[in-house]
C-alpha positions as a printed NumPy array, in Angstrom:
array([[-38.32 ,   7.103,  -8.258],
       [-37.34 ,   4.093,  -6.173],
       [-37.833,   4.843,  -2.463],
       [-36.669,   2.562,   0.353],
       [-37.137,   2.917,   4.103],
       [-34.85 ,   1.001,   6.47 ],
       [-36.187,   1.193,  10.017],
       [-35.501,  -0.173,  13.506],
       [-31.765,  -0.425,  12.75 ],
       [-28.609,   0.23 ,  14.666],
       [-26.767,   2.657,  12.369],
       [-23.058,   3.424,  12.037],
       [-23.009,   6.504,   9.763],
       [-19.185,   6.959,   9.778],
       [-19.596,  10.744,   9.811],
       [-18.097,  10.82 ,  13.307],
       [-17.06 ,   8.325,  15.972],
       [-20.562,   7.472,  17.124],
       [-23.582,   5.334,  16.314],
       [-27.372,   5.386,  16.482],
       [-28.823,   2.633,  18.664],
       [-32.163,   2.698,  16.851],
       [-32.981,   4.769,  13.806],
       [-34.037,   4.837,  10.188],
       [-32.64 ,   5.616,   6.735],
       [-34.605,   6.939,   3.774],
       [-33.235,   6.225,   0.289],
       [-34.609,   8.136,  -2.679],
       [-33.339,   6.976,  -6.058],
       [-29.626,   6.336,  -5.775],
       [-28.984,   8.617,  -2.806],
       [-29.632,   8.781,   0.905],
       [-32.249,  11.377,   1.839],
       [-32.472,  10.972,   5.635],
       [-30.562,   9.306,   8.473],
       [-32.246,   9.882,  11.814],
       [-32.568,   8.47 ,  15.295],
       [-35.88 ,   7.056,  16.484],
       [-38.957,   5.833,  14.611],
       [-40.103,   6.982,  11.202],
       [-43.462,   8.717,  11.56 ],
       [-44.132,   9.866,   7.99 ],
       [-46.153,   8.393,   5.152],
       [-45.184,   4.771,   4.6  ],
       [-47.165,   4.624,   1.361],
       [-44.538,   6.644,  -0.498],
       [-41.989,   3.813,  -0.231],
       [-41.633,   1.051,  -2.765],
       [-39.962,  -1.056,  -0.065],
       [-39.874,  -0.946,   3.733],
       [-37.154,  -2.998,   5.405],
       [-37.552,  -3.909,   9.075],
       [-33.933,  -4.021,  10.247],
       [-34.67 ,  -5.109,  13.815],
       [-31.62 ,  -6.952,  15.136],
       [-29.445,  -5.608,  12.327],
       [-26.699,  -3.035,  12.   ],
       [-26.436,  -0.756,   8.954],
       [-23.133,   0.753,   7.86 ],
       [-21.541,   2.058,   4.655],
       [-20.472,  -0.592,   2.173],
       [-16.816,  -1.561,   2.355],
       [-14.407,  -0.254,  -0.283],
       [-11.584,  -2.458,  -1.573],
       [ -8.821,  -0.153,  -2.81 ],
       [ -6.52 ,  -2.698,  -4.441],
       [ -7.017,  -5.963,  -6.265],
       [ -6.857,  -8.119,  -9.352],
       [-10.299,  -9.695,  -9.441],
       [ -9.776, -12.568, -11.878],
       [ -6.858, -13.858,  -9.823],
       [ -9.534, -15.802,  -7.964],
       [ -8.675, -18.421, -10.62 ],
       [ -5.211, -18.71 ,  -9.024],
       [ -6.478, -19.059,  -5.462],
       [ -4.417, -21.727,  -3.616],
       [ -2.383, -22.471,  -6.763],
       [  0.782, -20.625,  -5.758],
       [  0.963, -20.336,  -1.986],
       [  3.963, -19.911,   0.307],
       [  6.322, -18.266,  -2.19 ],
       [  8.172, -14.916,  -2.192],
       [  6.703, -12.238,  -4.429],
       [  8.983, -12.362,  -7.472],
       [  9.096, -16.165,  -7.601],
       [  5.334, -16.226,  -7.093],
       [  4.839, -13.78 ,  -9.968],
       [  7.42 , -15.008, -12.453],
       [  7.211, -18.786, -12.08 ],
       [  3.567, -19.351, -11.144],
       [  1.232, -16.424, -11.831],
       [  2.504, -14.886, -15.055],
       [  2.742, -18.194, -16.988],
       [ -0.906, -18.976, -16.196],
       [ -2.021, -15.41 , -16.883],
       [ -0.413, -15.629, -20.326],
       [ -2.88 , -18.44 , -21.081],
       [ -5.985, -16.634, -19.811],
       [ -8.654, -15.738, -22.35 ],
       [-11.279, -13.017, -22.118],
       [-13.785, -15.717, -21.132],
       [-11.518, -16.93 , -18.321],
       [-11.175, -13.425, -16.914],
       [-14.907, -12.807, -17.207],
       [-15.728, -15.838, -15.05 ],
       [-12.868, -15.245, -12.632],
       [-14.212, -11.739, -12.103],
       [-17.741, -13.063, -11.627],
       [-16.396, -15.261,  -8.826],
       [-14.562, -12.306,  -7.269],
       [-17.568,  -9.998,  -7.393],
       [-19.806, -12.711,  -5.937],
       [-17.37 , -13.096,  -3.043],
       [-17.071,  -9.353,  -2.524],
       [-20.81 ,  -8.787,  -2.459],
       [-21.367, -11.645,  -0.021],
       [-18.704, -10.193,   2.305],
       [-19.932,  -6.601,   2.285],
       [-17.791,  -4.912,  -0.373],
       [-19.816,  -2.489,  -2.482],
       [-16.961,  -0.84 ,  -4.395],
       [-13.654,  -2.241,  -5.627],
       [-10.775,  -1.291,  -7.853],
       [ -9.186,  -3.651, -10.334],
       [ -5.977,  -3.658, -12.356],
       [ -5.811,  -6.488, -14.869],
       [ -6.186,  -7.184, -18.582],
       [ -9.103,  -8.065, -20.898],
       [-10.912,  -5.404, -18.909],
       [-14.024,  -5.173, -21.07 ],
       [-15.193,  -8.412, -19.466],
       [-14.46 ,  -7.035, -15.995],
       [-16.517,  -3.943, -16.777],
       [-19.385,  -6.104, -18.057],
       [-19.397,  -8.017, -14.771],
       [-19.507,  -4.764, -12.819],
       [-22.349,  -3.519, -14.999],
       [-24.356,  -6.745, -14.671],
       [-23.754,  -7.348, -10.962],
       [-24.609,  -3.871,  -9.693],
       [-21.303,  -3.399,  -7.86 ],
       [-19.388,  -0.115,  -8.042],
       [-15.971,  -0.378,  -9.696],
       [-12.871,   1.692, -10.455],
       [-11.135,  -0.141, -13.279],
       [ -7.677,  -0.037, -14.867],
       [ -6.179,  -1.925, -17.758],
       [ -2.903,  -3.157, -16.231],
       [  0.099,  -1.88 , -18.194],
       [  3.446,  -3.649, -18.604],
       [  5.737,  -1.151, -20.3  ],
       [  8.167,  -3.333, -22.218],
       [  7.906,  -4.155, -25.925],
       [  5.757,  -5.488, -27.455],
       [  3.149,  -5.254, -24.708],
       [  3.734,  -1.622, -23.747],
       [  2.244,   0.155, -26.782],
       [ -0.646,  -2.307, -26.895],
       [ -1.449,  -1.664, -23.229],
       [ -1.338,   2.091, -23.811],
       [ -3.714,   1.854, -26.758],
       [ -6.078,  -0.517, -24.975],
       [ -6.099,   1.679, -21.86 ],
       [ -7.111,   4.707, -23.89 ],
       [ -9.904,   2.78 , -25.593],
       [-11.105,   1.182, -22.365],
       [-11.4  ,   4.581, -20.676],
       [-13.334,   5.971, -23.639],
       [-15.666,   2.976, -23.644],
       [-16.355,   2.597, -19.935],
       [-15.622,   5.706, -17.859],
       [-18.915,   6.838, -16.294],
       [-20.882,   3.878, -17.621],
       [-23.382,   1.718, -15.699],
       [-25.157,   4.913, -14.629],
       [-21.903,   6.228, -13.174],
       [-21.006,   3.129, -11.163],
       [-17.932,   2.459, -13.328],
       [-15.031,   4.901, -13.316],
       [-11.507,   4.338, -14.559],
       [ -7.838,   4.884, -13.819],
       [ -4.604,   4.271, -15.687],
       [ -2.75 ,   1.25 , -14.316],
       [  1.006,   1.103, -14.941],
       [  1.984,  -2.025, -13.043],
       [  5.171,  -0.977, -11.252],
       [  8.541,   0.743, -11.783],
       [ 10.205,  -2.634, -12.366],
       [  7.824,  -3.469, -15.239],
       [  7.444,   0.044, -16.702],
       [ 10.596,   1.92 , -17.829],
       [ 10.861,   5.66 , -17.024],
       [  9.95 ,   6.839, -20.541],
       [  6.858,   4.638, -20.467],
       [  5.835,   6.025, -17.074],
       [  6.152,   9.541, -18.49 ],
       [  3.901,   8.537, -21.392],
       [  1.322,   7.335, -18.857],
       [  1.526,  10.697, -17.077],
       [  0.869,  12.511, -20.364],
       [ -2.114,  10.27 , -21.102],
       [ -3.444,  10.879, -17.59 ],
       [ -3.267,  14.616, -18.221],
       [ -4.936,  14.279, -21.601],
       [ -7.835,  12.146, -20.361],
       [ -8.026,  13.713, -16.87 ],
       [ -7.864,  10.271, -15.278],
       [ -6.021,   9.241, -12.067],
       [ -3.181,   6.716, -11.923],
       [ -2.78 ,   3.621,  -9.752],
       [  0.522,   1.779,  -9.45 ],
       [  2.311,  -0.771,  -7.223],
       [  5.118,   0.931,  -5.276],
       [  7.758,  -0.257,  -2.807],
       [  6.094,  -3.598,  -2.143],
       [  9.31 ,  -5.525,  -1.328],
       [ 12.759,  -4.713,  -0.02 ],
       [ 14.257,  -6.251,  -3.165],
       [ 12.228,  -3.919,  -5.387],
       [ 13.474,  -0.87 ,  -3.481],
       [ 17.091,  -2.068,  -3.477],
       [ 16.981,  -2.792,  -7.221],
       [ 15.464,   0.616,  -7.973],
       [ 18.14 ,   2.399,  -5.938],
       [ 20.916,   0.468,  -7.673],
       [ 19.534,   1.311, -11.111],
       [ 18.42 ,   4.907, -10.589],
       [ 19.902,   6.111,  -7.312],
       [ 16.396,   6.719,  -6.013],
       [ 13.668,   4.881,  -4.163],
       [ 10.577,   3.956,  -6.205],
       [  8.678,   6.792,  -4.504],
       [ 11.373,   9.366,  -5.301],
       [ 11.632,   8.023,  -8.853],
       [  7.905,   8.474,  -9.423],
       [  8.17 ,  12.021,  -8.105],
       [ 11.007,  12.76 , -10.526],
       [  8.993,  11.373, -13.454],
       [  5.997,  13.571, -12.682],
       [  3.631,  10.792, -11.644],
       [  2.555,  12.589,  -8.5  ],
       [  1.608,  15.677, -10.469],
       [ -1.446,  13.569, -11.259],
       [ -3.965,  12.127,  -8.749],
       [ -2.262,   8.866,  -7.74 ],
       [ -3.128,   5.751,  -5.757],
       [ -0.038,   3.817,  -4.657],
       [ -0.566,   0.187,  -3.694],
       [  1.424,  -1.378,  -0.848],
       [  4.152,   1.173,   0.116],
       [  5.625,  -1.372,   2.516],
       [  9.309,  -0.399,   2.332],
       [  9.174,   3.373,   2.535],
       [ 11.428,   5.769,   4.39 ],
       [ 10.366,   8.885,   6.265],
       [ 11.52 ,  10.851,   3.215],
       [  9.271,   8.701,   1.024],
       [  6.323,   9.325,   3.314],
       [  7.015,  13.065,   3.176],
       [  6.779,  12.862,  -0.623],
       [  3.486,  10.957,  -0.415],
       [  2.095,  13.577,   1.953],
       [  3.392,  16.502,  -0.133],
       [  1.557,  15.353,  -3.261],
       [ -1.505,  13.903,  -1.505],
       [ -0.745,  10.456,  -2.919],
       [ -3.319,   7.99 ,  -1.596],
       [ -2.115,   4.576,  -0.364],
       [ -3.79 ,   1.171,  -0.589],
       [ -2.716,  -0.864,   2.439],
       [ -2.928,  -4.64 ,   1.898],
       [ -1.98 ,  -6.191,   5.24 ],
       [ -2.978,  -9.81 ,   4.55 ],
       [ -1.308, -10.014,   1.146],
       [  1.873,  -8.357,   2.412],
       [  2.054, -10.78 ,   5.333],
       [  1.335, -13.882,   3.242],
       [  3.994, -13.031,   0.655],
       [  6.482, -12.182,   3.387],
       [  6.829,  -8.681,   1.98 ],
       [  6.652,  -6.933,   5.335],
       [  4.356,  -4.496,   7.113],
       [  3.758,  -0.988,   5.798],
       [  4.456,   1.822,   8.311],
       [  0.847,   2.95 ,   8.268],
       [  0.899,   4.807,  11.614],
       [  3.716,   7.003,  10.303],
       [  1.731,   7.691,   7.138],
       [ -1.373,   8.589,   9.124],
       [  0.581,  10.941,  11.385],
       [  1.766,  12.839,   8.302],
       [ -1.719,  13.101,   6.838],
       [ -1.477,  10.451,   4.113],
       [ -4.836,   8.97 ,   3.124],
       [ -4.724,   5.194,   3.587],
       [ -7.412,   2.85 ,   2.319],
       [ -7.562,  -0.918,   2.662],
       [ -7.262,  -3.545,  -0.048],
       [ -7.223,  -7.302,  -0.287],
       [ -4.976,  -7.577,  -3.363],
       [ -5.766, -10.581,  -5.553],
       [ -7.049, -13.858,  -4.14 ],
       [ -3.825, -15.559,  -5.251],
       [ -1.959, -13.727,  -2.493],
       [ -4.531, -13.44 ,   0.272],
       [ -6.477, -15.921,  -0.311],
       [ -9.842, -14.23 ,   0.119],
       [-11.466, -10.883,  -0.607],
       [-12.757, -10.361,   2.917],
       [-12.525,  -6.716,   3.956],
       [-13.559,  -7.509,   7.525],
       [-10.314,  -9.455,   7.835],
       [ -8.367,  -6.531,   6.379],
       [ -9.894,  -4.185,   8.944],
       [ -8.947,  -6.489,  11.783],
       [ -5.404,  -7.021,  10.534],
       [ -4.922,  -3.295,   9.928],
       [ -6.024,  -2.545,  13.478],
       [ -4.003,  -5.352,  15.102],
       [ -0.626,  -5.739,  13.397],
       [  0.461,  -2.133,  13.817],
       [ -0.273,  -2.272,  17.534],
       [  2.135,  -5.212,  17.794],
       [  4.825,  -3.832,  15.506],
       [  4.823,  -0.372,  17.123],
       [  4.084,  -1.77 ,  20.606],
       [  1.373,   0.865,  20.768],
       [ -2.278,  -0.124,  21.366],
       [ -3.307,   3.229,  19.874],
       [ -1.397,   2.794,  16.604],
       [ -4.55 ,   2.144,  14.533],
       [ -7.699,   2.403,  16.662],
       [-10.873,   0.576,  15.691],
       [-12.577,   3.672,  14.303],
       [ -9.586,   4.493,  12.104],
       [ -9.671,   0.929,  10.707],
       [-13.36 ,   1.433,   9.917],
       [-12.57 ,   4.739,   8.232],
       [ -9.857,   3.077,   6.153],
       [-12.419,   0.527,   4.919],
       [-15.121,   3.11 ,   4.157],
       [-14.663,   6.859,   3.768],
       [-10.855,   6.799,   3.542],
       [-11.22 ,   4.059,   0.939],
       [-13.535,   6.349,  -1.011],
       [-10.963,   9.11 ,  -0.794],
       [ -8.229,   6.711,  -1.933],
       [-10.263,   6.022,  -5.089],
       [-11.02 ,   9.723,  -5.609],
       [-14.697,   9.17 ,  -4.804],
       [-14.735,  10.993,  -1.477],
       [-17.539,  13.377,  -2.432],
       [-20.093,  10.61 ,  -2.785],
       [-19.131,   7.451,  -0.871],
       [-18.108,   6.035,   2.465],
       [-20.651,   7.588,   4.836],
       [-24.37 ,   7.385,   5.536],
       [-25.644,  10.941,   5.363],
       [-28.079,  12.931,   3.226],
       [-26.742,  13.357,  -0.294],
       [-24.386,  10.389,  -0.185],
       [-24.813,   7.574,  -2.663],
       [-26.866,   4.759,  -1.162],
       [-24.134,   2.108,  -0.925],
       [-24.699,   0.314,   2.354],
       [-24.74 ,  -3.074,   4.015],
       [-26.898,  -4.702,   6.686],
       [-25.403,  -7.129,   9.185],
       [-27.084,  -9.672,  11.448],
       [-26.201,  -8.13 ,  14.797],
       [-27.813, -10.856,  16.892],
       [-24.622, -12.854,  17.447],
       [-22.897, -13.767,  20.73 ],
       [-19.744, -11.83 ,  19.861],
       [-21.732,  -8.595,  19.525],
       [-22.742,  -8.713,  23.214],
       [-22.487,  -6.809,  25.505],
       [-22.848,  -3.712,  23.366],
       [-20.384,  -1.356,  24.962],
       [-18.964,  -0.187,  21.623],
       [-20.411,  -1.352,  18.269],
       [-17.51 ,   0.281,  16.391],
       [-15.013,  -1.913,  18.199],
       [-17.258,  -4.952,  17.69 ],
       [-17.224,  -4.465,  13.92 ],
       [-13.426,  -4.423,  13.773],
       [-12.388,  -6.855,  16.491],
       [-15.274,  -9.334,  16.416],
       [-17.318,  -8.798,  13.244],
       [-17.52 , -11.481,  10.568],
       [-18.134, -10.976,   6.867],
       [-20.659, -13.813,   6.976],
       [-22.869, -11.576,   9.111],
       [-23.648,  -9.426,   6.058],
       [-27.246, -10.198,   5.103],
       [-28.182,  -7.485,   2.606],
       [-26.324,  -5.184,   0.222],
       [-27.675,  -2.022,  -1.379],
       [-25.667,  -0.212,  -4.077],
       [-26.814,   2.948,  -5.835],
       [-30.151,   2.515,  -4.091],
       [-30.695,  -0.957,  -5.583],
       [-30.886,  -4.178,  -3.585],
       [-28.068,  -6.363,  -4.883],
       [-28.06 ,  -9.   ,  -2.125],
       [-31.08 ,  -9.94 ,  -0.038],
       [-30.993, -12.445,   2.817],
       [-27.524, -13.65 ,   1.694],
       [-28.686, -14.276,  -1.894],
       [-27.018, -12.172,  -4.592],
       [-29.863, -11.229,  -6.913],
       [-27.75 , -10.117,  -9.868],
       [-25.477, -13.147, -10.313],
       [-26.087, -16.862, -10.846],
       [-24.022, -18.351,  -8.021],
       [-24.245, -21.994,  -9.052],
       [-23.409, -21.264, -12.663],
       [-20.357, -19.259, -11.594],
       [-18.997, -22.281,  -9.721],
       [-19.591, -24.534, -12.736],
       [-17.943, -22.105, -15.173],
       [-14.933, -21.535, -12.914],
       [-14.469, -25.313, -12.686],
       [-14.57 , -25.534, -16.484],
       [-12.13 , -22.662, -16.927],
       [ -9.631, -24.038, -14.423],
       [ -9.696, -27.528, -15.88 ],
       [ -8.354, -26.016, -19.085],
       [ -5.964, -23.481, -17.551],
       [ -4.274, -25.947, -15.222],
       [ -4.439, -29.052, -17.407]])
């Protein structure tokens, strides 16, 4: 069994609003065995690796609860446009030209970026998902994957069939690091009868659902004109929320909508940077939190962000709601950290195993260089991480008890080759 000792570290376990100024972590196999304050005094010979984390902070790996990984290929291609124009005139035409090879390399670029910025688990909704799963398997990252589903003919039946096969092929693979969901895109791309078919498939396969909901005011208005209901109420009426559901965005939601989300324990992926950049608005997250809705953080795709930096998402989530609500307590620093770690795990239905550093938890954690000017004085390391921390401070990444990045070098991916292949792919796509 692989055994790792991390010692002399500042530790943020995320089990409660506190930290350990100096302590150690014992990893046995893929799980954490001990997290304690002070010096380790046991037998050092039993460890295959001892990491001296002097000057470093250790925390749970960050969890990205919404994204489209291969959209890294569209980064900076379609900026400063409203959502529907951005989708219909810029993104979808290029995506129609993407091959499995394109998506494979776009996902490699995304996973490289996520690992180097401290993300240890991500969810993805896209197409040609076998390549995405292969990247997750090869890179060592943890992934919750969905074959994106557009419900109209002729793509709808194909997406349904491919989703079923993808789940059979990949759910639980990579030693459990890969799990799956069903991914109907949105109410405006999936008719009601198609959504109901997705619900039946979810029941059959015992797999959760993730879907974009109420991202723009136009989407909500259109849905009300066509059905007399908001997208949230429509999904309730179609039985979606009878299944475990992750709803991305939820920007334009009423109090009644939030009550529905709370009633069915629908988890929400909050994407503050993407929503701001597309001019979609700001989700009423404080209202959701007050009603007990689980909210995780996501970057969305790099075409609408334009990075996959979860430290930025934490900061935005903590800051924008204070300004909008004129309440400095709207989303405190510790809640932003929870949204990026253990609430993110809950949003992806992985709450039993991820998001904290405690005995029994999976060993997904990151080490940060804590010897930076903006981490002094050390009144509150939790606040430092949210209001001052930088993703470039991440030095090492451990996932499932395996070292995936060491001293800023990702050991499982060929960084230079990824850049070369992405250049090749984009020269063809955008010719």
